[in-house]
C-alpha angles and dihedrals in degrees: 000000000000117000113244118245090214115115102174138037116208120197133191118220115212114067089011117059090359108049137171095234097161112049090181097096093051092046091052091047094056091045092053095048094042093238131144106245088236091064090050091058094041094054093047102038114008107035122108085257090054092049090053093047091051094063097035099254088128125017126247093259092054089049093052089046089054089050092053091048092049093049096038096242126160119229091263091046090051094051090053090044090058095047093048094045093059098034095100096050119111129199113224105222090178092064091046090051091049089052092051090047092060094061133128093011089062129022114237133210140188113218108181137164097221146136128259095273097064098094091055091046092053092043102042109023109025100018104211110123090107088068089071130068087192130028120194114186119182095222091052098048100036092238135098140197132294089032103109090223092073093055091048090053089051093051094045090053090048091046095228141118121248095252088056092062137078118200129198123200138150098220116085094215093052092051092045093053092050089046093054089056091056098259115139111241145203120195106215115228098148134002093243092050095046094049091046092049091047089049091049092052093049093050103033113034123190 
C-alpha cells in the first residue's frame, strides 16, 4: 500500500459536523411568524447584516439584533427565535472523534464561515476545539470561503503545501475553490460517505 502524501485534514463545520437534521423547528417558526421560509434563511444567512457578521465587521449579538429589528421582534421574541432556529441542529461526535484519532499522525484544522460566537460554542456547548491543531473562523480573520486567501491562511498556519491537505466541505463552490488551489477535496454529502472518502485519500493517494 502506498503511503499518503497528505499531512493535514481540514474540515468545515456547518453542514458537516454541525448539521440541521430536523427541519421541523424552523418550519414551525416560519409558520408561527407568518414568514416564507426563504425570508427566514435570508435574514439569518444572506442579508447584508449576515455578510458583515461573517467577516467580523459586526459581532454575532449585533447581527441577531438586526434580525430582530427587521422582523419586528421583541427582545423576548428574539430569544425564542434563536432557540427555535437552532433546535433541529445536531453535533456529530463521530466526526470529531475521527479528527481526534488522526492526531498526531496528521495535523487537523477547522475552516469555517461563521460568526464571532463560534469559538464559544465549540468550547462551552459542544467541546471540540481540542480536535483541531488550527482553527480558522471567518469572523475572526476577516475572510470567508471561497476567497482563496482564507485557504492560503489555513495552509500557512498548518505549515503545509496545498497538495499535502485534504479539505471537506458541503458547499460546491468552497470545494471547487480549494481544488483550484491544488488542495485535495471531499464534497460532504453524508457523514459515512465523507469519512470513507477521507480515509481513502489518506491510504490511497493519487
